[in-house]
N, C-alpha and C positions, 0 to 999 in steps of 0.2 A: 504493500500500500504506500502510495505517495500522497502526502497531505501538506498543504501550506498552513502553517501555524502563524498567528499574529503574536510574535514574541513580545512580552511586556518589558518595560524598562525595569532594570534591576536584576534580571536573570542573565546568566551567561548562556551561550548556545548549548553548552554541554548540560547545564541545569535542565533545559527543556528536554534534551535527549534522555537524561536520567529519569525525569518524571514520567515520560511516555514509556520508557522501558519498564519502570516499576508498575505502571497502571495496566499495561498490556500483557506483561509477563513474557514479552518477546525480547530476547537478548540482543538480536541483531537490529539495532536502531542507529541511524546516522543522520547527518544534515548536509545540505549543499551550500556551504559558505557561512562563515562565522559572522555573527552580529555582536558588537561590543555590548557590555552590560548597560551602558547609558542609552543605547539605541533601541528602537522598536521596529516592528514591521514583519515582513514576510520572511519566515524561516522555513525552507522546504525540508520536510522530514521524510525519510524512507524507513518503513517498518517491515522487517523481514529481509531475508537474504537477497531475493530477486530485486526488491525495491532499492536496497542499499547499493547494489551493483550498478543501478541506473543513475545514481546521484552524480557520478563523474561528468555526465553529459550536461547537467545543469550547473555544476560547479564552475565549468569553463564558459558558461553562457553569459549573456548580457544581464545586467541588473540595473534597476532604476531606483532613485532616491529622491526624497525631499529633504533638504538640508538647510538649517539655519546657521548663518555665519555671523559671529560676533566680532565686530571690528575694534581695533585699538588695544586688544588684550591678547597676548600670546602665552600659551601654557606649554609645559615640557612634553605633554602627551598630545598636544594639538586638539584637545577636547576639554569638556568641563570638569573632568575628574582630576586633571593635573594641577601642578603647582604653577602659579603665575610667574613668568620669568621676564615679562616685558609689559609695560603700560605706556600708551601714547595718547597725548592730546591731539585731536584732529577735527577737521571740519568734515561732516558727513558727505561723502561723494554723492553726486546726483545719479539718477537712473542711467543717463547716457554714458557716464564714466564707468559705472559698474558693468553695464552691458558690453562696452568696448573691451574691458579687461576679460570678462568671461569668454568673449569670442576668441581671445588669444589661446585659450585652452582647448578649443575644439580640435578634434583629430588625434593623431598619434603624438603623444608627448612622453618625455622622460620624467619619471617621478621618483623622488627619493622617499622610501618608506619611513614611517615614524620610528623613532628610537624605541618607543614602547609599542612593539608589535610582536606577533607570534612567529615571525620569520626566524628560522634556525641559523645560527652561526656556529660552526664547528659542533653541531649537535645540540646546542643550547638555545632556547628561545631568547630572542633579543630583549624582551621586556624583563627577563630575569637578570640579564647583564645590566640593563639600564637602572634597575632598582638598587644596584650596588654602587651607583654613581659613576659607572664606567661608560664612557662614550666611545663607540667603535665606528669605523668607517662603514658607511652604507652606500652601496652601489645603486645608481639610478636604474630603474626598470621601465621598459616601454609599455605604456598602457594606452588605451584608446577612449577618448571622451566623444561619444557619438552624438550626444545632444546635451546642451547646457543652456539654461535660460533663467533669467531673473523672474521670480514670481511677484514679489513685492518688497518694499523697504520695511524695516522694523525700527523700533526705537534705538537699538544698539547695532544694527547692521542690515542684513537682508536675508531673504529666503530664496533658494534656488532649486531647480529641478535638474537632475543629472542622470543621463543614461550612459552607462560605461561598460567597459570590458572587464573580464575577470582579472583580479589582482589590483584593481584601482583602490587606493585609500582615499576616501572622501575627507578624512582628517588632513591628510597631506595637501589635498586640493584646496581646502579652506585656508590652510597656512600659506600656500603658494600664492593664492589670490590676494591675501592680505599683504604679502610682500610686494607684489606688483602694484597694488593700490598705494603702497608707501605708508601704511598705517599699522600693519600687523593684524593678525586675526586668529581665531580658533573656531572649531566646529562646536556650536552650542547645542544643537539638537539634530537627530538623524532618524528618519523613518524610511525603511526600505519598502517601496511600493510594488516592486515586481522582481521576480526571479524567473527568467525565461518567459513562459506564457502564464505563469501563476501570479495573480495580482492580489493586492491587499483586500480588494472586495471579496475575493474568494476564500481568504484566509479565515480559519476558525479560531475562536477564542480558546486559549490553552486550558483554562480552568473548566470550561464547559465540555471540551473534548475529553478531558480526563474524567470528569464526573459522569459523562454519558457511558464511558467504558466501565467504570466502577459500579 
């Protein structure tokens, strides 16, 4: 069984897998693409051996997000869970300026992953190294931003919609956009609205799904 779950804020992707594994009694449960604990939205879950084998095709597929970018504040994780490392006074850019910068990120780009990420370096997750205060060299990776558009301005920044390839870090995208704007930024909120053909409208509430099983 493949099912799109609306992951709530506060849970890790593995928390969701663990809850579903416990509720269904099925050992073989996996997901197609990690969502950070502060993020919410579509988490595609495979239940059973046949379904988990199919997750790879979705893992490498396109994903779509709604992201809130907070301007003027940079954190070490590039998201709201991190320590503030930079604050800047600035005049809020207008829509035209923001749209012009967003356009610069369309297509194939080289992106440096966040220091606090699950990428392995010599067999160790990078975030474990970062927590020790060690900063290591991160190599740029090519990703594709297929669509990026401004939704609206907010009190502290703006909201955007992004459709992108596998391996794209929206946190890094927010950070890079802040740098180009010249004010710094971090990712304030993130909702994944689509994984492949599975949309947020189709996603089931996690608690309801588990209670229906139990």
